[in-house]
DOSEZA-961872 format. One record per atom (N, C-alpha, C, O): atom name; residue number from 1; x, y, z. Coordinates in steps of 0.2 Angstrom, whole numbers. Each point is the difference from the previous one (the first is absolute). Layout:
residues N
rec atomo: CA	num: NUM	x: X	y: Y	z: Z
...
end
This chain:
residues 79
rec atomo: N	num: 1	x: 271	y: 148	z: 338
rec atomo: CA	num: 1	x: 6	y: -2	z: -4
rec atomo: C	num: 1	x: 6	y: 2	z: 4
rec atomo: O	num: 1	x: 0	y: 5	z: 3
rec atomo: N	num: 2	x: 5	y: -10	z: -2
rec atomo: CA	num: 2	x: 6	y: 1	z: 3
rec atomo: C	num: 2	x: 5	y: 4	z: -5
rec atomo: O	num: 2	x: 0	y: -1	z: -6
rec atomo: N	num: 3	x: 4	y: 5	z: 9
rec atomo: CA	num: 3	x: 5	y: 3	z: -4
rec atomo: C	num: 3	x: 6	y: -5	z: -1
rec atomo: O	num: 3	x: 2	y: -4	z: 4
rec atomo: N	num: 4	x: 0	y: 4	z: -10
rec atomo: CA	num: 4	x: 5	y: -5	z: -2
rec atomo: C	num: 4	x: 7	y: 4	z: 1
rec atomo: O	num: 4	x: 1	y: 5	z: -2
rec atomo: N	num: 5	x: 4	y: -9	z: 5
rec atomo: CA	num: 5	x: 6	y: 2	z: 1
rec atomo: C	num: 5	x: 4	y: 0	z: -6
rec atomo: O	num: 5	x: 1	y: -5	z: -3
rec atomo: N	num: 6	x: 1	y: 11	z: 0
rec atomo: CA	num: 6	x: 3	y: 1	z: -6
rec atomo: C	num: 6	x: 6	y: 4	z: 0
rec atomo: O	num: 6	x: 1	y: 5	z: 4
rec atomo: N	num: 7	x: 4	y: -7	z: -8
rec atomo: CA	num: 7	x: 6	y: 4	z: -1
rec atomo: C	num: 7	x: 1	y: 1	z: -8
rec atomo: O	num: 7	x: -1	y: -5	z: -4
rec atomo: N	num: 8	x: 3	y: 11	z: 2
rec atomo: CA	num: 8	x: 2	y: 1	z: -7
rec atomo: C	num: 8	x: 7	y: 2	z: -1
rec atomo: O	num: 8	x: 3	y: 4	z: 4
rec atomo: N	num: 9	x: 0	y: -7	z: -9
rec atomo: CA	num: 9	x: 7	y: 1	z: -1
rec atomo: C	num: 9	x: 0	y: 5	z: -7
rec atomo: O	num: 9	x: -2	y: -3	z: -5
rec atomo: N	num: 10	x: 5	y: 9	z: 6
rec atomo: CA	num: 10	x: -1	y: 4	z: -6
rec atomo: C	num: 10	x: 7	y: 5	z: 0
rec atomo: O	num: 10	x: 3	y: 1	z: 5
rec atomo: N	num: 11	x: -2	y: 1	z: -11
rec atomo: CA	num: 11	x: 6	y: 4	z: -2
rec atomo: C	num: 11	x: -2	y: 7	z: 3
rec atomo: O	num: 11	x: -5	y: 3	z: -1
rec atomo: N	num: 12	x: 11	y: 0	z: 4
rec atomo: CA	num: 12	x: -1	y: 7	z: 2
rec atomo: C	num: 12	x: 3	y: 5	z: -5
rec atomo: O	num: 12	x: 3	y: -2	z: -5
rec atomo: N	num: 13	x: -4	y: 8	z: 6
rec atomo: CA	num: 13	x: 3	y: 5	z: -5
rec atomo: C	num: 13	x: 7	y: 1	z: 0
rec atomo: O	num: 13	x: 3	y: 2	z: -5
rec atomo: N	num: 14	x: 0	y: -4	z: 10
rec atomo: CA	num: 14	x: 8	y: 0	z: 0
rec atomo: C	num: 14	x: 3	y: -7	z: -2
rec atomo: O	num: 14	x: 6	y: 0	z: -1
rec atomo: N	num: 15	x: -10	y: -4	z: -2
rec atomo: CA	num: 15	x: 2	y: -6	z: -3
rec atomo: C	num: 15	x: 1	y: -6	z: 5
rec atomo: O	num: 15	x: 0	y: -6	z: -2
rec atomo: N	num: 16	x: -1	y: 7	z: 8
rec atomo: CA	num: 16	x: 0	y: -6	z: 5
rec atomo: C	num: 16	x: -7	y: -3	z: 0
rec atomo: O	num: 16	x: -5	y: 3	z: -3
rec atomo: N	num: 17	x: 4	y: -8	z: 7
rec atomo: CA	num: 17	x: -6	y: -4	z: 0
rec atomo: C	num: 17	x: -3	y: 0	z: 8
rec atomo: O	num: 17	x: 4	y: 0	z: 4
rec atomo: N	num: 18	x: -10	y: 1	z: -4
rec atomo: CA	num: 18	x: -3	y: 1	z: 7
rec atomo: C	num: 18	x: -5	y: -6	z: 1
rec atomo: O	num: 18	x: -4	y: -2	z: -4
rec atomo: N	num: 19	x: 3	y: 1	z: 11
rec atomo: CA	num: 19	x: -5	y: -5	z: 2
rec atomo: C	num: 19	x: -5	y: 4	z: 4
rec atomo: O	num: 19	x: 2	y: 4	z: 5
rec atomo: N	num: 20	x: -8	y: -3	z: -7
rec atomo: CA	num: 20	x: -5	y: 4	z: 3
rec atomo: C	num: 20	x: -7	y: -3	z: 1
rec atomo: O	num: 20	x: -2	y: -4	z: -4
rec atomo: N	num: 21	x: -1	y: 5	z: 10
rec atomo: CA	num: 21	x: -6	y: -2	z: 1
rec atomo: C	num: 21	x: -5	y: 5	z: -3
rec atomo: O	num: 21	x: 1	y: 6	z: 2
rec atomo: N	num: 22	x: -6	y: -8	z: -6
rec atomo: CA	num: 22	x: -5	y: 5	z: -3
rec atomo: C	num: 22	x: -3	y: 4	z: 6
rec atomo: O	num: 22	x: -2	y: -2	z: 5
rec atomo: N	num: 23	x: 3	y: 9	z: -7
rec atomo: CA	num: 23	x: -3	y: 5	z: 5
rec atomo: C	num: 23	x: 5	y: 2	z: 5
rec atomo: O	num: 23	x: -1	y: 5	z: 4
rec atomo: N	num: 24	x: 7	y: -8	z: -4
rec atomo: CA	num: 24	x: 5	y: 3	z: 5
rec atomo: C	num: 24	x: 3	y: 6	z: -2
rec atomo: O	num: 24	x: 1	y: 1	z: -6
rec atomo: N	num: 25	x: 2	y: 3	z: 11
rec atomo: CA	num: 25	x: 3	y: 6	z: -2
rec atomo: C	num: 25	x: 7	y: 0	z: -3
rec atomo: O	num: 25	x: 2	y: 4	z: -4
rec atomo: N	num: 26	x: 1	y: -10	z: 7
rec atomo: CA	num: 26	x: 7	y: -1	z: -3
rec atomo: C	num: 26	x: 1	y: -7	z: -1
rec atomo: O	num: 26	x: -3	y: -5	z: 3
rec atomo: N	num: 27	x: 9	y: 3	z: -6
rec atomo: CA	num: 27	x: 1	y: -7	z: -2
rec atomo: C	num: 27	x: 3	y: -3	z: 6
rec atomo: O	num: 27	x: 3	y: 3	z: 5
rec atomo: N	num: 28	x: -4	y: -10	z: -4
rec atomo: CA	num: 28	x: 2	y: -4	z: 6
rec atomo: C	num: 28	x: 8	y: -2	z: -2
rec atomo: O	num: 28	x: 3	y: -1	z: 5
rec atomo: N	num: 29	x: -1	y: 1	z: -11
rec atomo: CA	num: 29	x: 6	y: -2	z: -2
rec atomo: C	num: 29	x: 2	y: 3	z: -7
rec atomo: O	num: 29	x: -4	y: 1	z: -4
rec atomo: N	num: 30	x: 10	y: 1	z: 3
rec atomo: CA	num: 30	x: 3	y: 2	z: -6
rec atomo: C	num: 30	x: 6	y: -4	z: -2
rec atomo: O	num: 30	x: 5	y: -1	z: 4
rec atomo: N	num: 31	x: -5	y: -2	z: -10
rec atomo: CA	num: 31	x: 6	y: -4	z: -2
rec atomo: C	num: 31	x: 2	y: 3	z: -7
rec atomo: O	num: 31	x: -3	y: 4	z: -3
rec atomo: N	num: 32	x: 9	y: -7	z: 1
rec atomo: CA	num: 32	x: 3	y: 3	z: -6
rec atomo: C	num: 32	x: -2	y: -4	z: -6
rec atomo: O	num: 32	x: 0	y: 2	z: -6
rec atomo: N	num: 33	x: -3	y: -8	z: 7
rec atomo: CA	num: 33	x: -2	y: -5	z: -6
rec atomo: C	num: 33	x: -7	y: -2	z: 2
rec atomo: O	num: 33	x: -3	y: 0	z: 6
rec atomo: N	num: 34	x: -1	y: -2	z: -11
rec atomo: CA	num: 34	x: -7	y: -2	z: 0
rec atomo: C	num: 34	x: 0	y: -7	z: 4
rec atomo: O	num: 34	x: -4	y: -1	z: 4
rec atomo: N	num: 35	x: 9	y: -3	z: -6
rec atomo: CA	num: 35	x: 1	y: -7	z: 3
rec atomo: C	num: 35	x: 0	y: 1	z: 8
rec atomo: O	num: 35	x: -3	y: -4	z: 4
rec atomo: N	num: 36	x: 8	y: 8	z: -2
rec atomo: CA	num: 36	x: 0	y: 2	z: 7
rec atomo: C	num: 36	x: -6	y: 2	z: 3
rec atomo: O	num: 36	x: -2	y: -2	z: 6
rec atomo: N	num: 37	x: -2	y: 6	z: -9
rec atomo: CA	num: 37	x: -6	y: 3	z: 2
rec atomo: C	num: 37	x: -5	y: -6	z: 1
rec atomo: O	num: 37	x: -4	y: 0	z: 5
rec atomo: N	num: 38	x: 3	y: -4	z: -10
rec atomo: CA	num: 38	x: -4	y: -6	z: 0
rec atomo: C	num: 38	x: 1	y: -4	z: 6
rec atomo: O	num: 38	x: -4	y: -2	z: 4
rec atomo: N	num: 39	x: 11	y: 0	z: -3
rec atomo: CA	num: 39	x: 2	y: -4	z: 6
rec atomo: C	num: 39	x: -2	y: 3	z: 7
rec atomo: O	num: 39	x: -3	y: -3	z: 4
rec atomo: N	num: 40	x: 4	y: 10	z: -4
rec atomo: CA	num: 40	x: -2	y: 3	z: 6
rec atomo: C	num: 40	x: -7	y: 0	z: 2
rec atomo: O	num: 40	x: -2	y: 0	z: 5
rec atomo: N	num: 41	x: -2	y: 2	z: -11
rec atomo: CA	num: 41	x: -7	y: 0	z: 1
rec atomo: C	num: 41	x: -3	y: -7	z: 2
rec atomo: O	num: 41	x: -4	y: -1	z: 4
rec atomo: N	num: 42	x: 7	y: -5	z: -7
rec atomo: CA	num: 42	x: -2	y: -6	z: 3
rec atomo: C	num: 42	x: 2	y: -2	z: 7
rec atomo: O	num: 42	x: -5	y: -2	z: 4
rec atomo: N	num: 43	x: 10	y: 5	z: -2
rec atomo: CA	num: 43	x: 2	y: -1	z: 7
rec atomo: C	num: 43	x: -5	y: 4	z: 5
rec atomo: O	num: 43	x: -2	y: -2	z: 5
rec atomo: N	num: 44	x: 1	y: 8	z: -7
rec atomo: CA	num: 44	x: -5	y: 4	z: 4
rec atomo: C	num: 44	x: -7	y: -3	z: 0
rec atomo: O	num: 44	x: -3	y: 0	z: 5
rec atomo: N	num: 45	x: 1	y: -2	z: -11
rec atomo: CA	num: 45	x: -7	y: -4	z: 0
rec atomo: C	num: 45	x: 0	y: -6	z: 5
rec atomo: O	num: 45	x: -5	y: -1	z: 3
rec atomo: N	num: 46	x: 10	y: -3	z: -4
rec atomo: CA	num: 46	x: 1	y: -6	z: 4
rec atomo: C	num: 46	x: 0	y: 1	z: 7
rec atomo: O	num: 46	x: -3	y: -3	z: 4
rec atomo: N	num: 47	x: 7	y: 8	z: -2
rec atomo: CA	num: 47	x: 0	y: 2	z: 7
rec atomo: C	num: 47	x: -7	y: 3	z: 3
rec atomo: O	num: 47	x: -1	y: 0	z: 6
rec atomo: N	num: 48	x: -3	y: 3	z: -11
rec atomo: CA	num: 48	x: -6	y: 3	z: 2
rec atomo: C	num: 48	x: -6	y: -5	z: -1
rec atomo: O	num: 48	x: -6	y: 3	z: 0
rec atomo: N	num: 49	x: 7	y: -9	z: -1
rec atomo: CA	num: 49	x: -5	y: -5	z: 0
rec atomo: C	num: 49	x: -2	y: -1	z: -7
rec atomo: O	num: 49	x: -6	y: -3	z: -1
rec atomo: N	num: 50	x: 10	y: 4	z: -4
rec atomo: CA	num: 50	x: -2	y: -1	z: -7
rec atomo: C	num: 50	x: -4	y: 5	z: -3
rec atomo: O	num: 50	x: -3	y: 5	z: 3
rec atomo: N	num: 51	x: 2	y: -5	z: -10
rec atomo: CA	num: 51	x: -4	y: 5	z: -4
rec atomo: C	num: 51	x: 2	y: 0	z: -7
rec atomo: O	num: 51	x: 2	y: -5	z: -3
rec atomo: N	num: 52	x: -4	y: 10	z: 0
rec atomo: CA	num: 52	x: 0	y: 1	z: -8
rec atomo: C	num: 52	x: 6	y: 4	z: -1
rec atomo: O	num: 52	x: 1	y: 6	z: 3
rec atomo: N	num: 53	x: 3	y: -8	z: -8
rec atomo: CA	num: 53	x: 6	y: 4	z: -3
rec atomo: C	num: 53	x: -1	y: 2	z: -7
rec atomo: O	num: 53	x: -2	y: -5	z: -4
rec atomo: N	num: 54	x: 3	y: 11	z: 3
rec atomo: CA	num: 54	x: -1	y: 3	z: -7
rec atomo: C	num: 54	x: 6	y: 3	z: -2
rec atomo: O	num: 54	x: 3	y: 4	z: 3
rec atomo: N	num: 55	x: -1	y: -6	z: -9
rec atomo: CA	num: 55	x: 7	y: 3	z: -3
rec atomo: C	num: 55	x: -2	y: 4	z: -6
rec atomo: O	num: 55	x: -4	y: -3	z: -5
rec atomo: N	num: 56	x: 6	y: 9	z: 5
rec atomo: CA	num: 56	x: -1	y: 4	z: -6
rec atomo: C	num: 56	x: 6	y: 1	z: -4
rec atomo: O	num: 56	x: 6	y: 0	z: 2
rec atomo: N	num: 57	x: -7	y: 1	z: -9
rec atomo: CA	num: 57	x: 6	y: 1	z: -4
rec atomo: C	num: 57	x: 3	y: 7	z: 0
rec atomo: O	num: 57	x: -3	y: 4	z: 4
rec atomo: N	num: 58	x: 8	y: -3	z: -8
rec atomo: CA	num: 58	x: 3	y: 7	z: 0
rec atomo: C	num: 58	x: -6	y: 5	z: -2
rec atomo: O	num: 58	x: 1	y: 6	z: 2
rec atomo: N	num: 59	x: -5	y: -8	z: -7
rec atomo: CA	num: 59	x: -5	y: 4	z: -2
rec atomo: C	num: 59	x: -6	y: 1	z: 5
rec atomo: O	num: 59	x: -4	y: 5	z: -1
rec atomo: N	num: 60	x: 4	y: -9	z: 6
rec atomo: CA	num: 60	x: -6	y: 1	z: 5
rec atomo: C	num: 60	x: -5	y: -5	z: -1
rec atomo: O	num: 60	x: -5	y: 0	z: 4
rec atomo: N	num: 61	x: 5	y: -4	z: -9
rec atomo: CA	num: 61	x: -6	y: -5	z: -1
rec atomo: C	num: 61	x: 2	y: -6	z: 4
rec atomo: O	num: 61	x: 5	y: -2	z: 2
rec atomo: N	num: 62	x: -11	y: -2	z: 0
rec atomo: CA	num: 62	x: 1	y: -6	z: 4
rec atomo: C	num: 62	x: 4	y: -5	z: -4
rec atomo: O	num: 62	x: -3	y: -2	z: -5
rec atomo: N	num: 63	x: 8	y: -1	z: 8
rec atomo: CA	num: 63	x: 4	y: -5	z: -4
rec atomo: C	num: 63	x: -1	y: -7	z: 3
rec atomo: O	num: 63	x: 0	y: -4	z: -4
rec atomo: N	num: 64	x: -1	y: 4	z: 11
rec atomo: CA	num: 64	x: -1	y: -6	z: 3
rec atomo: C	num: 64	x: -4	y: 1	z: 6
rec atomo: O	num: 64	x: 0	y: 5	z: 4
rec atomo: N	num: 65	x: -4	y: -11	z: -2
rec atomo: CA	num: 65	x: -3	y: 0	z: 7
rec atomo: C	num: 65	x: 1	y: -7	z: 3
rec atomo: O	num: 65	x: 0	y: -5	z: -4
rec atomo: N	num: 66	x: 0	y: 5	z: 10
rec atomo: CA	num: 66	x: 1	y: -6	z: 4
rec atomo: C	num: 66	x: -2	y: 0	z: 7
rec atomo: O	num: 66	x: -1	y: 5	z: 3
rec atomo: N	num: 67	x: -1	y: -11	z: -1
rec atomo: CA	num: 67	x: -3	y: 0	z: 7
rec atomo: C	num: 67	x: 6	y: -3	z: 4
rec atomo: O	num: 67	x: 3	y: -5	z: -1
rec atomo: N	num: 68	x: -1	y: 8	z: 7
rec atomo: CA	num: 68	x: 5	y: -2	z: 4
rec atomo: C	num: 68	x: -3	y: -4	z: 6
rec atomo: O	num: 68	x: -4	y: 3	z: 3
rec atomo: N	num: 69	x: 6	y: -9	z: -2
rec atomo: CA	num: 69	x: -3	y: -4	z: 6
rec atomo: C	num: 69	x: 1	y: 3	z: 6
rec atomo: O	num: 69	x: 5	y: 4	z: 1
rec atomo: N	num: 70	x: -10	y: -5	z: 4
rec atomo: CA	num: 70	x: -6	y: -4	z: 0
rec atomo: C	num: 70	x: -6	y: 4	z: -2
rec atomo: O	num: 70	x: -5	y: -1	z: 2
rec atomo: N	num: 71	x: 6	y: 6	z: -7
rec atomo: CA	num: 71	x: -6	y: 4	z: -2
rec atomo: C	num: 71	x: -5	y: -4	z: -4
rec atomo: O	num: 71	x: 2	y: -5	z: -2
rec atomo: N	num: 72	x: -8	y: 8	z: 1
rec atomo: CA	num: 72	x: -5	y: -3	z: -4
rec atomo: C	num: 72	x: 0	y: 2	z: -7
rec atomo: O	num: 72	x: -1	y: 6	z: -1
rec atomo: N	num: 73	x: 2	y: -11	z: -3
rec atomo: CA	num: 73	x: 0	y: 2	z: -8
rec atomo: C	num: 73	x: -7	y: 2	z: -2
rec atomo: O	num: 73	x: -5	y: -4	z: 1
rec atomo: N	num: 74	x: 4	y: 10	z: -4
rec atomo: CA	num: 74	x: -7	y: 2	z: -2
rec atomo: C	num: 74	x: -3	y: -4	z: -6
rec atomo: O	num: 74	x: -6	y: 0	z: -1
rec atomo: N	num: 75	x: 11	y: -4	z: -2
rec atomo: CA	num: 75	x: -2	y: -4	z: -6
rec atomo: C	num: 75	x: -1	y: -7	z: 2
rec atomo: O	num: 75	x: 5	y: -2	z: 4
rec atomo: N	num: 76	x: -10	y: -2	z: -6
rec atomo: CA	num: 76	x: 0	y: -7	z: 2
rec atomo: C	num: 76	x: 4	y: -4	z: -5
rec atomo: O	num: 76	x: 1	y: -6	z: 2
rec atomo: N	num: 77	x: 1	y: 8	z: -7
rec atomo: CA	num: 77	x: 4	y: -4	z: -5
rec atomo: C	num: 77	x: 7	y: -1	z: 2
rec atomo: O	num: 77	x: 3	y: 5	z: 3
rec atomo: N	num: 78	x: 0	y: -10	z: -5
rec atomo: CA	num: 78	x: 7	y: -1	z: 2
rec atomo: C	num: 78	x: 4	y: 3	z: -5
rec atomo: O	num: 78	x: -2	y: 1	z: -6
rec atomo: N	num: 79	x: 8	y: 2	z: 8
rec atomo: CA	num: 79	x: 4	y: 3	z: -5
rec atomo: C	num: 79	x: 2	y: 7	z: 1
rec atomo: O	num: 79	x: 3	y: 4	z: -4
end
């Protein structure tokens, strides 16, 4: 099985938002808003050949997931 290129946008304890690759020691980007974090994660994934974007809410639950082109969508259904 191949590793999926993935980035997670989540809130930090200081109130900022970070873009982090699962298992990484530190964030690849820190932004002041969630929207900026999502845009930065999309850019990083697109530059790295696509992959999965996961957005977490303030409480830490998964709020949204998306595939950034040209990544392979793990679900076969549209939407």
